[in-house]
VEXVO-794098 format. One line per field, with one value per residue (C-alpha): x, y, z. Coordinates in steps of 0.05 Angstrom, whole numbers. Layout:
BEGIN
px <- (X:...)
py <- (Y:...)
pz <- (Z:...)
This chain:
BEGIN
px <- (251:280:309:254:200:234:241:167:146:192:168:97:111:151:98:33:-2:31:95:158:207:250:251:312:367:332:324:397:418:377:399:468:443:383:400:371:307:286:295:257:199:193:196:145:98:102:89:29:-1:8:-26:-84:-93:-89:-139:-188:-183:-180:-226:-288:-266:-259:-327:-359:-328:-350:-422:-422:-399:-447:-396:-398:-327:-280:-231:-279:-249:-180:-205:-204:-129:-116:-100:-44:-91:-142:-88:-58:-127:-145:-80:-90:-161:-135:-73:-80:-42:16:21:22:76:119:115:156:208:221:244:173:138:85:35:1:-14:-37:-85:-111:-122:-162:-201:-220:-240:-188:-205:-166:-141:-113:-84:-47:-23:4:38:71:92:124:157:188:237:254:268:307:351:362:376:425:460:466:493:540:570:566:557:585:534:550:530:463:450:467:417:359:356:371:315:267:276:220:171:188:184:112:95:131:121:57:46:10:-58:-80:-130:-199:-208)
py <- (-130:-176:-154:-190:-153:-86:-101:-122:-56:-15:-50:-35:38:49:18:43:97:165:138:176:128:88:13:-4:14:-25:-87:-83:-74:-133:-177:-177:-191:-237:-271:-264:-305:-287:-214:-221:-258:-212:-148:-178:-194:-123:-97:-142:-120:-47:-64:-96:-34:12:-28:-31:44:72:28:46:119:122:88:138:197:168:161:232:258:209:192:126:109:133:146:188:253:229:211:285:279:256:195:171:163:125:80:64:50:5:-33:-39:-66:-120:-142:-116:-171:-170:-94:-93:-146:-115:-47:-76:-105:-40:28:55:82:37:89:104:29:26:83:48:-16:22:64:3:-37:-91:-147:-149:-220:-210:-142:-169:-229:-182:-140:-202:-226:-158:-149:-217:-218:-145:-154:-218:-181:-123:-171:-209:-144:-130:-200:-202:-132:-111:-37:9:39:110:93:64:125:169:131:151:225:209:159:206:262:238:229:293:331:309:326:392:417:387:396:460:456:504:556:544:618)
pz <- (1107:1054:988:950:989:976:902:898:931:888:824:845:859:796:751:780:739:741:772:756:789:740:752:710:761:816:773:752:825:851:792:821:892:886:820:751:756:827:809:744:777:838:795:747:805:831:760:751:817:795:729:766:810:750:710:769:779:709:667:709:711:635:626:673:636:569:594:618:551:518:465:428:449:503:447:405:430:410:341:325:337:266:224:270:329:287:258:326:356:297:305:379:370:322:362:433:469:419:420:496:499:444:477:535:489:452:475:462:524:553:578:511:503:575:560:498:538:589:539:497:559:547:597:662:656:586:606:666:625:572:625:654:585:570:638:650:591:601:675:662:613:662:720:677:661:735:749:690:690:764:751:805:854:832:761:783:826:766:723:767:748:675:671:707:656:609:666:701:635:627:699:705:634:605:531:515:483:430:451:425:408)
């Protein structure tokens, strides 16, 4: 199997919903081996396919749950969460594409914005375009780092557990909810 096919598969697996695999070390690694632009385009393609799968699975699921609870909006339950939730939802509704793109260019986690896109029913074409627009520059920068610096293999291997800590923390130790009593 070619390096590009492996990178595509890994980019898909590390970006599909509920993934805990970090994509950064793989993109850095392949940047040094495949080149900056091939790496960036292949990793972006895998990420866009993951976004497509997530959108196709979660938007109908969220709509179905919203119908069952007969709420006016899938986000209505989160509106009880406070002013911050309402402000972020309002901002997302005004500039969804820009917020999705900027979330990939900042250290902010992407999953809250992904959830907002699904909960608001953001259209599939625009969502995947925003994911591509956020992923390509990020992956190009990571691939360039791999090509320019040539990090040792042991460092890339060490990055995996470090980059998995936030994801594993959420999976192994979910936030505790307050008792309703």
